[in-house]
C-alpha atoms as one frame of an Amber mdcrd trajectory, in Angstrom:
protein
 -29.242  -0.617 -10.771 -28.731   0.835  -7.335 -25.200   1.755  -6.209 -24.356
   1.783  -2.503 -21.032   3.283  -1.350 -19.333   2.305   2.021 -16.013   1.434
   3.486 -13.850  -1.462   2.273 -12.418  -3.601   5.095 -11.277  -6.497   2.689
 -10.879  -6.577  -0.978 -12.229  -8.845  -3.717 -15.343  -8.935  -6.044 -18.199
 -11.252  -5.131 -21.279 -11.864  -7.227 -24.450 -13.431  -5.645 -27.706 -13.110
  -3.902 -28.103 -11.108  -1.029 -29.275 -12.748   2.314 -30.092 -10.621   5.333
 -28.765 -11.991   8.642 -31.960 -12.693  10.953 -31.607 -12.773  14.581 -33.947
 -14.175  16.971 -34.780 -11.060  18.439 -35.229 -11.021  22.340 -37.692  -8.552
  23.761 -36.463  -7.333  27.083 -39.300  -6.521  29.544 -39.033  -5.297  32.920
 -40.657  -7.474  35.241 -40.835  -7.486  39.338 -39.263 -10.477  41.066 -40.305
 -11.708  44.394 -36.982 -13.622  45.322 -34.140 -11.667  44.090 -31.604 -14.095
  45.295 -33.203 -16.871  43.051 -32.949 -14.376  40.011 -29.371 -13.785  40.801
 -28.818 -17.517  40.927 -30.384 -17.629  37.399 -28.207 -14.968  36.079 -25.127
 -17.003  37.468 -26.147 -20.185  35.789 -26.708 -18.315  32.533 -23.301 -16.793
  32.856 -21.763 -20.414  33.450 -23.688 -21.682  30.298 -22.226 -18.555  28.312
 -18.545 -19.149  29.318 -18.889 -22.620  28.110 -20.340 -21.327  24.899 -17.512
 -18.789  24.473 -14.818 -21.594  25.219 -16.411 -23.509  22.186 -16.147 -20.385
  20.104 -12.661 -20.013  20.915 -11.715 -23.518  19.961 -13.518 -22.898  16.559
 -12.047 -19.639  15.904  -8.556 -21.174  16.867  -9.106 -23.552  13.930 -10.326
 -21.175  11.499  -8.523 -17.858  11.977  -5.593 -18.549  14.269  -4.809 -17.914
  17.915  -4.371 -14.032  17.811  -7.911 -13.673  16.467  -9.296 -16.278  18.652
  -8.347 -14.225  21.600 -11.189 -12.176  21.105 -13.386 -14.787  22.686 -11.072
 -15.105  25.706 -11.386 -11.351  26.085 -15.302 -12.026  25.873 -14.639 -14.533
  28.805 -12.770 -11.985  30.783 -15.448  -9.498  29.982 -18.197 -11.773  31.265
 -16.408 -12.151  34.465 -15.462  -8.586  34.930 -16.358  -7.530  38.462 -17.913
  -4.175  37.535 -20.110  -5.769  34.730 -21.212  -8.706  37.051 -21.670  -6.304
  40.043 -23.774  -4.034  37.943 -26.179  -6.681  36.803 -26.567  -8.117  40.256
 -26.921  -4.698  41.818 -29.828  -3.782  39.486 -31.417  -7.130  40.290 -31.335
  -6.722  44.069 -32.050  -3.015  44.229 -34.754  -2.616  41.799 -36.240  -6.240
  42.329 -36.133  -7.010  38.640 -35.621  -9.654  36.266 -32.078 -10.569  35.087
 -32.874  -9.771  31.483 -33.657  -6.234  32.325 -30.615  -5.833  34.485 -28.374
  -7.348  31.439 -29.731  -5.003  29.009 -29.397  -1.896  31.328 -25.724  -2.614
  32.120 -25.157  -3.550  28.447 -26.529  -0.153  27.452 -24.809   1.770  30.359
 -21.247   0.054  29.512 -21.504   0.485  25.647 -22.577   4.204  26.191 -19.337
   4.625  28.368 -17.161   3.097  25.713 -18.588   4.891  22.709 -18.113   8.360
  24.426 -14.345   7.612  24.776 -12.008   9.403  22.401  -9.735   6.281  21.920
 -10.832   4.028  18.797 -10.004   0.954  20.569 -11.989   1.509  23.511 -14.957
   2.486  21.344 -14.683  -0.803  19.664 -15.339  -2.524  23.166 -18.839  -1.361
  23.026 -19.679  -3.939  20.259 -17.948  -6.620  22.529 -20.228  -5.729  25.591
 -23.214  -5.971  23.389 -22.006  -9.432  21.979 -21.482 -10.823  25.581 -24.801
  -9.512  26.820 -26.612 -10.948  23.899 -25.026 -14.294  24.572 -26.153 -13.993
  28.150 -29.895 -13.104  27.064 -29.799 -16.191  24.741 -28.645 -18.234  27.504
 -31.501 -16.944  29.770 -34.100 -17.300  26.814 -35.833 -20.709  25.987 -35.342
 -19.639  22.374 -32.422 -21.487  20.531 -29.488 -19.871  19.412 -29.667 -18.018
  16.182 -28.301 -20.244  13.277 -27.970 -18.656   9.704 -29.241 -21.212   7.205
 -27.772 -20.785   3.676 -28.838 -22.976   0.796 -26.383 -21.698  -1.345 -23.289
 -19.164  -1.281 -24.727 -15.851  -0.420 -23.758 -12.361   0.238 -24.551 -11.785
   4.073 -26.206  -8.462   4.820 -26.651  -7.004   8.251 -26.826  -3.999  10.389
 -23.599  -5.046  11.971 -22.099  -8.502  12.697 -20.763  -9.381  16.075 -17.549
 -11.515  16.216 -19.300 -14.584  17.623 -21.793 -14.187  14.513 -19.008 -13.888
  12.059 -17.062 -17.088  13.233 -20.229 -19.189  13.339 -20.902 -18.559   9.691
 -20.760 -21.345   7.385 -17.570 -20.190   5.560 -18.130 -22.282   2.502 -21.393
 -20.339   1.761 -20.342 -16.913   2.563 -19.276 -15.061  -0.661 -18.838 -11.558
   1.317 -20.654  -9.474   3.765 -21.917  -5.990   3.973 -23.345  -3.977   6.665
 -25.056  -0.961   7.672 -22.709   0.142  10.586 -19.419  -1.165  11.959 -15.941
   0.022  12.279 -12.846  -0.789  10.116 -10.990  -1.420  13.415 -13.481  -3.640
  14.911 -12.978  -7.258  15.592 -15.200  -8.403  12.950 -13.561  -6.430  10.383
 -10.160  -8.051  11.568 -11.704 -11.444  11.360 -13.116 -10.778   7.792  -9.708
  -9.876   6.563  -8.088 -12.853   8.347 -10.684 -15.413   6.913 -10.189 -13.645
   3.352 -13.918 -12.710   3.118 -14.459  -9.501   1.070 -16.180  -7.160   3.106
 -17.957  -3.407   2.850 -19.194  -1.835   5.900 -20.937   1.477   6.669 -23.320
   1.531   4.035 -25.832   3.051   6.226 -29.721   3.111   5.937 -29.123   2.805
   2.197 -28.825  -0.890   2.749 -32.376  -2.160   3.009 -33.944  -5.394   3.873
 -36.085  -5.167   0.751 -32.826  -6.132  -1.285 -32.944  -9.582   0.482 -32.863
 -12.113  -2.305 -31.634  -9.634  -4.975 -28.509 -10.197  -7.243 -25.628  -8.011
  -6.135 -22.148  -7.418  -6.754 -19.705  -6.592  -3.626 -16.501  -4.627  -4.726
 -14.393  -4.920  -1.708 -11.676  -3.038  -3.693 -13.567   0.302  -4.032 -16.151
  -0.339  -1.180 -19.266  -0.426  -3.566 -22.199  -2.554  -3.689 -24.281  -2.911
  -6.821 -27.911  -4.054  -6.617 -29.417  -5.542  -9.565 -26.483  -4.509 -11.818
 -26.753  -3.547 -15.476 -24.948  -5.411 -18.200 -22.178  -3.159 -18.462 -21.363
  -3.122 -14.753 -21.623  -6.816 -14.703 -19.336  -7.369 -17.483 -16.624  -4.862
 -15.904 -16.925  -6.511 -12.506 -16.808 -10.061 -13.998 -13.480  -9.102 -15.648
 -12.130  -7.561 -12.141 -13.439 -10.718 -10.550 -11.630 -12.954 -12.937  -8.244
 -10.907 -12.479  -8.813 -11.158  -8.512  -9.333 -14.879  -9.193  -6.200 -15.474
 -10.980  -4.298 -13.752  -7.949  -6.124 -16.215  -5.643  -4.933 -19.149  -7.706
  -1.472 -18.193  -7.686  -1.890 -17.460  -3.886  -3.130 -21.139  -3.554  -0.091
 -22.469  -5.447   2.412 -20.323  -3.214   0.492 -20.280   0.136   2.537 -21.803
   3.016   5.531 -22.551   0.711   8.954 -21.003   1.433  10.295 -18.319  -0.976
  13.355 -20.537  -2.173  15.225 -20.350  -5.531  15.947 -23.578  -7.559  19.456
 -23.389  -6.144  18.107 -23.239  -2.837  18.446 -19.574  -1.794  15.799 -18.441
   0.818  14.367 -14.928   0.730  11.593 -13.541   3.093   9.026 -11.409   1.364
   7.207  -9.033   3.294   4.798  -6.069   2.660   4.721  -2.281   3.015   1.844
  -0.785   4.682   0.600   2.656   5.630  -1.906   1.987   8.121  -4.205  -0.713
   9.995  -6.542  -0.895   7.169  -3.728  -2.328   4.960  -3.101  -5.327   7.160
  -5.921  -7.283   5.380  -4.111  -7.019   2.015  -0.969  -8.330   3.520  -2.845
 -11.329   4.860  -4.486 -11.774   1.635  -1.397 -11.795  -0.385   0.176 -14.256
   2.260   3.111 -12.120   2.868   5.701 -13.349   5.411   5.477 -10.331   7.597
   5.411  -6.764   7.286   8.661  -5.266   6.299   7.940  -1.231   6.476   5.010
   0.088   8.436   5.013   3.940   7.875   4.078   5.160  11.144   3.971   8.925
   9.816   0.585   8.232   8.585  -0.681   8.377  12.293   0.665  11.830  12.301
  -0.416  12.936   8.759  -3.967  11.667   9.522  -4.218  13.709  12.861  -4.899
  17.275  13.725  -2.543  17.148  16.559   0.343  14.820  17.979  -1.059  11.381
  18.274  -0.815  10.295  21.833   0.854   7.163  23.260  -2.251   5.426  23.819
  -3.650   6.014  20.242  -0.307   4.846  18.947  -0.086   1.872  21.240  -3.506
   0.813  20.029  -2.727   0.817  16.312   0.622  -0.855  16.687  -0.855  -3.384
  19.113  -3.609  -4.379  16.653  -1.062  -4.861  13.722   0.937  -6.806  16.086
  -1.915  -9.184  17.037  -3.346  -9.417  13.690   0.011 -10.604  12.226  -0.038
 -13.328  14.755   3.650 -13.676  15.538   4.777 -12.702  11.995   7.559  -9.948
  11.920   6.283  -6.304  11.900   8.978  -3.809  11.187   7.698  -0.118  12.186
   9.430   2.688  11.057   9.456   5.730  13.515   7.968   8.844  11.917   9.505
  10.147   8.680   7.954  13.602   8.640   9.383  16.452   6.560  10.505  16.840
   2.884   7.458  15.968   1.044   5.412  15.081   4.201   4.234  18.179   5.938
   2.226  18.311   9.035   0.808  21.862  10.076   1.128  21.159  13.883   4.892
  20.372  13.611   5.555  23.931  12.742   8.324  23.309  10.529  10.177  26.184
   8.957   9.998  26.538   5.241  13.326  25.282   3.624  14.962  25.897   0.326
  16.035  22.142   0.236  13.400  20.164   2.338  14.640  16.814   1.163  18.002
  17.715   2.557  16.654  19.344   5.640  14.892  19.009   9.017  13.103  15.477
   8.603  12.794  12.024   9.909  15.362  11.087  12.695  16.735  14.625  12.717
  13.137  15.809  14.268  13.268  12.807  16.557  16.582  13.533  18.008  15.979
  17.212  18.505  12.333  16.874  19.745  13.067  13.797  22.292   9.477  14.269
  23.704   7.831  13.313  20.425  10.507  10.553  19.909  10.033   9.062  23.418
   6.231   8.906  22.987   6.299   6.944  19.922   8.977   4.530  21.380   7.028
   3.879  24.519   3.958   2.977  22.445   6.064   0.827  20.250   7.766  -1.215
  23.080   4.469  -1.480  25.103   3.054  -2.937  21.854   6.048  -5.313  21.388
   4.283  -7.483  24.321   1.537  -8.544  21.691   3.702  -9.791  18.662   6.975
  -9.701  16.779   7.652  -5.889  16.421  10.874  -4.668  15.258  11.666  -0.740
  15.259  13.518   0.898  12.267  14.971   4.337  12.121  15.116   6.510   9.096
  17.564   8.801   7.370  20.474   7.700   9.241  23.927   9.266   8.372  26.132
   8.496  11.187  27.229   6.187  14.041  26.703   8.993  16.649  22.989   9.162
  15.663  22.693   5.504  16.219  24.188   5.687  19.640  22.036   8.583  20.635
  18.918   6.688  19.671  20.011   3.813  21.702  20.599   5.837  24.698  16.825
   7.260  24.395  15.641   3.719  23.772  17.432   2.642  27.055  15.675   5.518
  28.914  12.173   4.437  27.641  12.826   0.973  28.551  14.086   2.022  32.099
  10.681   4.162  32.578   8.472   1.157  31.431  10.176  -1.149  33.861   9.606
   1.204  36.678   6.007   1.524  35.724   5.714  -2.369  35.651   4.682  -2.042
  31.847   5.041  -5.331  30.020   7.192  -5.118  26.867   9.974  -7.232  25.089
  13.613  -6.537  25.945  14.751  -7.989  22.804  13.121  -5.933  20.408  15.188
  -5.826  17.028  16.632  -2.282  16.093  17.383  -1.446  12.621  18.022   1.439
  10.435  17.227   2.325   6.799  20.017   2.739   4.401  18.901   5.698   2.265
  22.019   7.983   2.122  25.283   7.418   0.471  26.642   8.498   4.001  24.987
   5.563   5.538  26.289   3.244   2.874  30.091   4.513   3.351  30.003   3.727
   7.010  27.546   0.747   6.777  30.225  -1.691   8.201  30.453   0.461  11.504
  26.734   0.961  11.692  26.266  -2.752  11.029  27.898  -3.242  14.523  25.419
  -1.072  16.205  22.143  -2.377  14.880  20.307  -5.782  14.188  19.489  -5.225
  10.684  19.506  -2.754   7.524  16.548  -2.019   5.166  17.332  -0.256   2.091
  14.980   2.734   1.201  15.654   2.822  -2.555  13.706   5.845  -3.409  15.731
   8.163  -1.180  19.039   6.340  -1.852  18.532   6.869  -5.633  17.800  10.740
  -5.300  20.678  11.161  -3.052  23.035   9.073  -5.082  22.130  10.589  -8.289
  21.587  14.221  -6.790  18.062  14.225  -8.465  14.914  15.589  -6.705  12.385
  12.741  -7.312   9.613  15.086  -6.920  10.784  17.027  -9.918   8.915  15.818
 -13.016  11.280  17.804 -15.339  14.185  15.432 -14.272  12.084  12.044 -14.923
  14.411  11.466 -17.789  17.544  11.541 -15.712  16.154   9.608 -12.994  17.558
   6.264 -13.245  16.719   3.821 -10.314  18.846   0.837 -12.273  21.856   3.313
 -12.262  25.063   1.180 -11.793  26.014   3.558  -8.819  22.774   2.831  -6.971
  23.034  -0.849  -7.307  26.784  -0.621  -6.142  25.490   1.282  -3.093  23.002
  -1.478  -2.381  25.696  -4.069  -2.834  28.069  -2.500  -0.533  25.589  -2.229
   2.153  24.643  -6.026   1.872  28.410  -6.863   1.995  28.837  -4.722   5.169
  25.526  -6.057   6.789  26.661  -9.789   6.352  30.292  -9.174   7.390  28.909
  -8.224  10.820  26.409 -11.194  10.723  23.342  -8.981  10.390  20.395  -9.284
   7.800  19.488  -6.714   5.182  16.260  -6.115   3.128  15.087  -3.580   0.723
  11.782  -1.679   1.220  11.864   0.761  -1.515  10.075   0.624  -4.810  12.960
  -1.339  -6.280  12.140  -4.167  -4.131   9.243  -4.796  -6.327  11.039  -4.558
  -9.580  11.089  -8.233 -10.707  13.689  -7.373 -13.362  16.078  -6.909 -10.554
  14.949  -9.710  -8.416  17.811 -12.189  -9.598  20.442  -9.056  -9.181  19.360
  -8.765  -5.515  19.528 -12.572  -4.770  23.088 -12.458  -6.221  23.870  -9.806
  -3.801  22.656 -11.733  -0.821  19.609  -9.614  -0.055  17.762 -11.637   2.783
  14.421  -9.893   2.535  12.226  -7.974  -0.043   9.292  -5.684   1.310   6.987
  -4.542  -1.353   3.358  -3.262  -1.849   0.844  -6.038  -0.767  -0.331  -6.339
  -4.386   3.087  -7.205  -5.614   3.937  -9.977  -2.919   2.876 -12.881  -5.081
   4.698 -11.570  -8.216   7.927 -11.287  -6.298   7.489 -14.617  -4.719   6.795
 -16.269  -7.968   9.874 -14.719  -9.489  12.172 -15.974  -6.662  11.027 -19.525
  -7.086  11.625 -19.123 -10.852  15.190 -17.960 -10.193  18.207 -20.091 -10.450
């Protein structure tokens, strides 16, 4: 048995034969042409043909993976008509008296190298788009037929990398999963894989060899491993894991597209909590209605310095686009307490859980806060983004936040930047102070989301990080439940909705209790979405 390790971009376990993706290799030769204008016209004809093909791919993707992901091929059409790209090709033909194939290849290499050299991950991903579009042009110029993957049975597709157009054209009924040598977790192809529910492992490197073609393999999309010629023990354990995954899929098929409604007709939204872009696949896989908590602090925790506006914008935009119009609630940074970041240079505190953290940092370091808000508002133009603020204790804090928000919106208007004016603003209810003034807070915001982890520790005066106090920590304590009920009553009295995004939201022993309180939304770990949805549908 050979074990390969890569990076998972979508979970699930598949067992089957490997089939390598074979392309019609186009060899680019530099040849001198006598009539350069005729060669430019030849390129223009190929460009027109490719545009028609991309329109067809857009329509197919629209049907298979939805509008947000089909937009990849609209972007490819725009790239194909980009003046810089077109002028580069035509200029090389005219100034060097060379064939269109050579000019396209040289332009593709130049543009891809420029994108790959950029610091921004989103722009680096555009290198693959340039190559994809250029490959399409070369096919249009060639007399060869377009590559069509023939699969006689369901297989594991292996490749050096897969371009978005190649992924969309695969026969989904015969693709068990795909594994690649290279690729990015943020690439269009990875996003398409998640959307199409195809388990995928990328970044296997040179260890993924063509000699494995036809061999039986196991793809563990959960742990990012591929087993070639698995032994009996591995096969047995993976089959067990696959069975569990299949049970989840069957439950998903039963619930997919159905509302989360109790037997008495009460409707509840079930969303998912995530920490980064890679988690979006699990949200889609489990058919969550949206994202109820995107912990944006992970962008800061995973960086060596303050993430820039562009870096944040790229991530928020991708999440919004991938969720295709479903609600995405992004919590502003919640640094401090148990989440320390060196470059914030926070002082050591005796009681960090009660100290300088979350919104307190944002309101006293407005330059950090405004950078994040600018990125969030710019990303709001690409989906249904809502913004949520943590650790609120007073109406004065909320009013100050709203002042800064208006400053940011005014700046963006002046710059002509696109953003949504009506972005929902909400707060986390995680302090007893917020509960006590929740009626007044509800007048200032669009929604509440209860952070039960912190609300429990502050209500019970118990440090949830202290293992010695585990026997005293009771998240079901009547005082905690009373706090949640009070917050719900305040929200509804002012016509606002309320959700729960803490661990208690996934506690199915409390689901019916929350329903009786009138909780409108539960946001849980992606793996718990189906269980909570099932519990809601069983409730009276």
